[in-house]
Steps between C-alpha positions, in 0.01 A plus 500: 500500500160367595603441869642856519166652398285259695611621849417874451162405338403276791603777749290749314198268493523412864536860613180592308294273732543705813200493728308796633672686782430393847320779693380278781555666837488849652611821322534854632428808299820701442370802305421574144473751219147632409446713197872568505514608864711294738338406831661313784335238720282642776688553828216478753359164369609212285334352191542128450386244248473127556521295180390142464462306181296730278352716781612788719373695802624848591521636857568828674688456822558768765641452849225516760219425250341187364638392160251593231445300179443767241514309172502151357510351150647262251800508281637303207818521301496526117855537364647825642162613620322450836127531469361618831123505577380664822200306622456669835577851627404649837464845346302603187703398201476557122719197422315215677460205264695676221820309392803725504804402294837584664838444356693340780854433597619292792860578587649353819215560748346799335181479289439799267162547341456755215177582331219734426183486710158534333487854645798588282753518789840352420648299793830343582492328843770327691430214739774330702472138626475474880737241628334417830196282460355641824469845341165423328 
C-alpha cells in the first residue's frame, strides 16, 4: 500500500517545483481588451517586446522608418502573477517606476497579461512569440 501512494505523492511534489516561464526572445503584440473593449493589433505598424532574464524592451516598427524603442522595464514572476515595472518610456507616462501586477498565462506561444493599471483601466493583452530570431 505504501508503494502505491508513494508514486502519486512524488509526482505531485515534483510538479509543484516548476520554474518561472521562459519569456526570453521576441514577442509581437496581437491585440487586447481594454476596459471591456476589444482592440486588434495595429495594422500600419508592429509592436514588439524583447524579453531577457528579468528585463524587457518594447519597440514600434514600421516599414520605411527607423525602429523606435518606446518602453523598457523589469519583470519578475510571483506565483501566477507577473510584476512588470516600466523604467523607461519615450512618452509621458503615469506608470513609470510603478510595479503593475498582471495575472499571466502562457499557452503554446501566446502570453496573456491581465490586470488593472494604476489609472483604473482594466487590460488583457495578447503577445505572440516571434519564431525568427532576426525579427528583433
